[in-house]
Every structure is written in structure tokens, then in C-alpha cells.
N, C-alpha and C positions, 0 to 999 in steps of 0.2 A: 431299315430305311424309315419304317413307320415310327419307330422309337425316336429317331432323330427328329422327325417332323413334329412329334408331340412335345419333346423336351426342348427343342431349339428351333422354333418356327421360322426364324430368319436365315438359318443356315442353308446354303445351296448344296445340293448333292449332285456329284458328277460320277457317272459310271464309265470306267475305262474298259472297253470290250475286249481288247487284245485281238480277238477275232470273233466272228459271229458263230456261235456254237450250233444254232439251228441250221445254218447254211452248211456247215461242215458235215453235220450228221445226216442231213438230207442227201448230200452227195454220196456219202458212204453207203447209205441204205439203198439208194437207187443203183449204185454200182453192184452191190450184192444181189439185187433183184435181177440185173442183167446177166449175172453169172448163175442165176437159178438158185440162189441161196435163201430167198425170202419165201416163206410159206403163205398160203392163202389166208386172208383176213376176212372173216365173215363170209359173205357170199361172193366176194371178188378177190382177185389177186392184186396185191399192192405192196409197196415197199415201206410205206409209212403207217405206223400203228398208233395205238392209244398212248403208249409210252412216249413216243416221239412227240405226239400232240401235247401231252402234259408238259413236257420240258420246254417246248417252243412257247406255249402260252405263258409260262412263268418267266421265261427270258424276255419276251416282248413286253410283258407287264412291268418288269423291272426297268427296262429302258424308258417306258412311258411314265413311270413314277419319278424319274430323275429330272433335275433341272437342266441337265446337259449330258451328252454322251460323247465319248471320244472313240473314234475309229481310226485304224491305221491306213485305210485307203478311202479315196473319194467314193469309190463304188459302194463300199459298205456303209459309209456315212449317208449316202443318198438312199440306200435301201432302208435303213432305220428311219429316216425322216419320212419316206413314202409310207411305210407300214404304220407309223405312229400318227400320220397325217399332221405332222408338225415340221414345216420346212426348216426351222432353225434349231431343231432339237440336237442333231448330231453334228459333230465338228471333226474335221480332218486333223489329226495329230500324228504324223508319220513316225515310224521307228527311227531312232538316231544311231548313226554309225560314223565315226570319224577317226578310226585308228590309223596310225602311221603305216605306210607301205612296208611290207616284209623286207628285212635286210638280207634275206637269203636269195642268192641269184638263181636263175633258171638252171644253170649247170649243177648247182648243189642241191636242188630240190629232188625229192623222190617220193613216190607213193600216191595213192588215191584215197581220199578221206571222205567218209560219210559221218555226219554229226547229227545227233538227235537225242532228245529226252524220250526214252523208250516207254515211259508211262503214257505217252501221248500216242493213241492208236495209229494216226497217220504215219508217224515215224517208224513204228513197228512194221506196218505193212510195207513201207518203202524199203526197209532193210531186207525183208523177206524177198521182195521183188528183185532187189539188187543181187542178192546172193544166189537165188534160185534160177532167175531168168537171164540176168545180164552178165554176171561174172563168167558163167560157162561159155559165153560167146566171145569173150575177149581173148586175143592172142595170148596163149599161155607163156610164151617167151617174154612178151612185153610185161605180163603180170609178175614174172619172176624178178624183173628189175623194178617194178612199181607195185608193191603189195597193196591190198585194200585194207584200210584201217577203219574199224567200226568203233566209234567213240561216242560215249554218252551215258547218262544215268539209267539205271534199271535195265541193263543188258542181261536178259534172262536166257534160260536154257532153250526156249522155243526159237530164239534167234540164233543161238550158238549151233543148234542142230541143223540149221539151213546149210552150213558149210563145215561139217565135221572133218577135222584133220586136213583141210585144204591148205597146202603149203603157202599160198599167196594171200591168205586172209588172216588178219590179226584182230582178234576180239579184245579190244582195249577196255571198254566200259567207262566207268566214271573217272573223270580227271578234274583237278581243281581249276584248270583253265584250258579251253580248247584252242587258244591262240597259237601256242607253239606248234600244234599239229597243222593248222592252216598256214602258218608261216613257212613250214618246211615241206609241205605236200606239193607235188607237181600240179595236181588238180583237186577240186572238190566236186562231189557228186550229190545231187538231191533228187532222187527218183520217186518223188511223191506221187501217189495215185489220186489223192483227193486232199482237200484241206480248205482253209479260208484264211482271210487276213493276208499279211505279207510275211515272207520267210526270212527271219533274222539271220539264219545260217547262210543264206545267199548274200545278203547285204554285208555280213561280216567277212565272208571270203573275198568278195569283190573289192571291199575297202582295203584289205591286206594285199591286194594284187594277185590273188589266186584264182585263175580261170575256173569256171564252173560249168558242168553239164547238168541240166535239169529238165524236168517235164514241163508241159504247159501249165499244169496245176501248181508246180513249184514257183514259176515266175509270175504268177497272177498278180496284177496291179503294180508291178515293179517298173513297167515301162521299158524293159530291156528288149533288145532285138537279137534274133538268131545270127550268129557269126559276126556280130558287132560287139556285143557286150557279154554274151554267154553262148553256149551251144544248147539248143532245145531239141529234145527227142522224146517220143512217147512210147514207142514199142521197143521191146528188148533188143532186137537186131540193130535198129537205128541208134539206140543209146550206146550200145557196145562200140559201134563204128565211130560215134562221136568221141568217145573216150580214146580210142586208138588214134584217131586223127589228131586230137589235141596233145597227146603224149608224144607224137612223132613230128608234128609240124611246129617248129620253133617260131616261125614268123606269125602263124595264127595265134600261138600261145601269147606272144608278146603284145599283139594287137588287142586281144581280149583282156589281158591283164591291165593294159593302159586305159582302154575305153571303158572297161567295167568299173574301174576305180573312179574315173572322172564322172561317170554317170551317177554313182552312188553319192559322191561328195556334193554334186550339184543339187541333189534332191533330198538327202538325208543328213546333211551336216548339222552339227550341234546348234549353230546359230539359226539356221533355217527352221529347225524343229522347235527351238525356243520361241521363235516368232509365232509359229502356229499355235503353240501351247498358250502363250500369253493372250493372243487374240481370242482363242476359244474361252479362256477364263473370263476375259473382259465381257464377252458376249453373254455368258451365263450370269455374271454379276450385274449386268445392265437391266435385268428383269427381276421382278420380285420372286421370292421363293414360292413354290406351289403351296396352295392352301388345301386343296382336296386332290386326292390321288386315287388311281384305280386300286382296288383290293387285290392283293397277291395271296391267294389262299394256298395253304399247304396241300389241300386236296383238290384234284381235278379228276372228275369221274371218268371212267373208261369210255372211250368213244365207240361204244358198241350198242346195238339195239338191246332193249331189256330182255326180249325173248332169247336172243343169242347168249346174253350173259347168264340167264338162268340155266340154259342148257349146258353152258360151260361149267357152272358151279356143280351141276349134277354129275358131269363127267369127271370133274376133279374128285368129288367125294367117292364115286365108284372106283376110280383108279387108286386112290389112297387105300381104300378098303381091300383092294385086290393085291396091292404091292406091299403094304406095310403090315407086319405081323400084329395079331391081336395083342392088346395090352401095351403097345408101344406109345410113346409120347411124340407128337408131331407138331412142329412149329410151321405155321402157314402164313404167308404174306396176304393177309385177309382184307386190308383196308377197312377193318371193323365190321365186315359182313359176318353176322352170326351163322348164316346158312352154311358157310364154308367149314364151320366147326362141328357140323352134324355128321360124324362118321362113327357108326356103331363099333363098339369094342376098342376104340382108340381114344387116347386123351389128346385133344387138339388145343393148341395154344395160338393166340394171336402173335404175329411178328410184323413189325416191332411192337413191343408192349411196354407199359410203364411198370412201376414197382408193385402195383396191385394185380398185374397180369391182364389188365384190359388193354385195348388197342391204344397205342401211344398217340395217334392222331397227327403224326408228322413223320417225315423221313429222316434217316440218319444224315448227319452233316456231310460225311464223306465215306470212302471205303473203309478207312480205319475204324470209324465209329460203327459201321455196319458189321464188320468182322468182330468187333468187341461184343456187340449184342448177340451175334450168333454163338460165340464162345460162352457167354454168360448163360444163355438158354441151354446149351449143351451140358454145362456143368450142373445146371439145375435138374437135368434129366431128359432133355429133348434128344430123341434118337434119330429123328429125320427132320429135314426142312423142305418145304414145298413152295415153289413159285408158280402160281396159276398163270394161264396164258396172259391175262390182263396185267400181271406183274412181271412178265418176262423182261421188260425194259430194265429191271434192276440189274440184270446180268450184263447189260451194256453200259448203263450209267455208272454203276459201281464196278468198274472193270477189274479193280484189284480184288474185290470180293469174289468175283467170278474165278479169277486165277487162284485165289486162296482155296476156294471150295474144291476146284478141280485138282489141285496139287495135294490136298490133304485128306479128302474124303472121296467116297465112291458115288458117282452119278448112277443111280439105279434105274432111272427112267427119264426119257425125254420124248414127249408126245406132242407134236404140233397141234395147236388149238386147244390143248388141255393143260399140261403142266410139266415142270421139271422137278425131280425129286432127288435129293442127296441124302445118303446114309451117314449120320454123325456118330454112330455107336462106337464102342471100344474096338480097337484095332488100328484105326487112324487117329484115335484121340491123343495118345501119347505124343505122336509126331506132331499133331496139331498144336499141342501146348508149347512145344519147342518152336514151331514155325511162327506162332502169333507173337512171340517175343522177339525172335531173331529177324524174321523176314519183314514183319509189318511195322514194328515199333522201334527197331534199332537200325534201320537203314539211314544213311546220311541224309539230313534234310537238305543239304546243298545240292545244286545242280550245276552242270557245266555252264560257264559264263557264256551268255549270248544264245543259249539253246532255246528254241521255241518248239 
């Protein structure tokens, strides 16, 4: 963005949010805290840590740097404008869906379909919730006539293991288009536990005339009503009952199919969304391009007290010395802190680093870039990689890096408030060489049509 400002000062920059990442992540972390999965931070217990703060700062600075911001709901547009203190910064541009109604009659429809890109953590947790908590509560005779289809990109073994050998669960995975599944399914299910924005999978199903059961989180900002446009249920028992009712009650099915489609067409038609888009662009163009913008630094220092940070550094160094054998080479996410490199008897490297071996000063672009850097250091001789407590957010933000390390290497230590250590030495190395080419770089770039 700064490069565009410098080279083309009159160009307007618009950021399309898709959804608010900081909002989705806060909801996920607070849910984890309520389940007791979040460790103490400093002297208090909380769900949000320095990693979350760093990402939120950069996201909000990005919005404030733009000439305009698109949001898929009025709620999120208002939130962006409130936080940036600019009432006209964010504009509502809804998702567009105007597919023709399914030609398949109710009598010829069969099955329950859940669609999602499973690289997206909310979809992964929703699939696990569906398979572990909801499916066992559904009448098994009904399931034998209406199997559950799990459709979407990156369907991995952790999801498959939720329903091993279940006769009524079909693990489909990636498909070139999800439309045939939605056209032929009796119902669609969206059991999301958290998220942000609006859910294209619901809009797509309703436009095709496929009744849907979802959670409150799933129908957020869509303006739909329970038993009029969709069925809404939040606990496993109620969700299972809603599925059974919709599969058995033909009158309810037809009412939701008709009203759900009418609702989406009235609010998300191509012409209506086009009007929103053109209005937003006209508003941005009516004002001059920004001249000065907030700085968006690559580095945001940990939100911890200096004394607490020094104590953590000391704990990390002591832990590495006790866990890692003498003479080993260790890569550590150091943020350039030389104190983290002071472990006697071990060779400590910065991670990430530049070609000279000094701290790179910026983060990898995505998980694929992070994995590539890990493998590069491993081939140069790194036997271990360490994520100090203040860098633990890497394993959330770079979710595929976390999966890659867990699948290919051994986690030798995880100590709350100190660090996580993975062993990169020979044994897993040969498998890792194969995985980095097959799993990371040769996966299809495409994703199911309409999946969010």
C-alpha cells in the first residue's frame, strides 16, 4: 500500500475485508478460554495475548490506511468506521448470490451436506462439532436414508478420524463445484461455533432452494428468522432435532425452501449488490487520495512487561539447555533478540533469517513460505526449532505450518509461558522432504465454488 501511495499518489486504495479477522479470532480465543484451553498470560488469566494484539494492530492500521473499506455486513462496516473514527470509511457491499432454483424435486432429493474450505479453522471446528456431537444424536434409520456428505477443500485426517467407518458419513473432500451437492441434498447444515462476516454457504444453499439448519453464529447478519427462512439451533441436541424435523416435515421443508430463496434474492441479487458496489466506489472517488497514512510496521513488540519478558527469555534459555543435546543447532523465533541466542553448548540461529543468518526483520508471507524457511534451515543443519511464549501466535496464525510440524516432526516440549520445541533431526527428515513437496506445494490451488 505504501508503494502504491509513493508511485501513484492519485490512485485510490480499497480494502475488501471478506470478514473481520480480529473479530473472528477474538471469538475463537474467548470460546477456548471458556473451555479452559487458554493459559495464564502474565499475572492474569485471559484469552487475548500479544500475538492477537499484533495481528489486530496491523489489520486495523491497514483499514485506516485505505481510502475505502468494503464489508459484507452493515454491522462490520459500522465497526470499522467506529474504530477508525471515520464515519465514511467503510461501505456495505453484500455477497452476491442469484443462482437459479434447483431443478431437483423434494421427492428426488437425498442426504445432508456440510460444505467448507477446511483450511479455514471455523469450518474445521464446525465439521468436528457436527460429526462428534450432532450426528450421533440423529435417528440412525433416518441417516441411513439421508447420509451426511462432508464436501470441501483440504479435508484432512483429523476430520476423517471424527467419524471412522461410520456407514452414514461420506467424506467427499474437494470438488470442482459444490452446486450439484446442494441441488440434490435434502438439507444443508452449517454448525459453525464462531466466525465473522456472512456465510456464503448459507446464501448459496438458500438461493438454490435447499433448506438449511445453522447456528446463531452461522446466520449472523443475514437477517433470516428461525422456522421462516432457516432452522437455527446452537446445542447438539437441538441441532439434531432440527435436522430430523426438516427431513420428515415436507410442509416445513417447502416453506423454508420458498421463503429462504425469496429472502436471499431480495437482499443479495446481482443487481442490488452491483448498486452497493458502484455507490461505494463513487463515494471513494469523490474524495482525494490520502496523502499521509499511519505506519504499518512489520514489528509489533510483545504486549508484556519488560521484567516478565526478561524472565521468559531466561526460562527459554534454561529449557533449551535442558532439553536440546549439547552441540545441536537450534532455530528460534527470536524477533532479533540476541539474548535468546545465549545458550551454552548449542548453536542458536535466528528464525526467520536472511541469507547472512541475521534476523530477517519481517514475517513470512504465508504458511507455505514459513514451511519453506523451516526446511531450508533444517537442510543447513538445524536440528530443533523453538517458539518462545511471545511467538506462540505463529502456530495459530500460520495454521498450516503448525499442522506440518505436528505431522512430520516430534514435539519434544510444550510448556505454557515458556516455549514449544520441535525436533527436526533425521528420522522425520525423509518423510518431511516428501511432505513439503506433496502436501504443501502440490495441493490444488482451486477451492470449491462459493466456499467461504
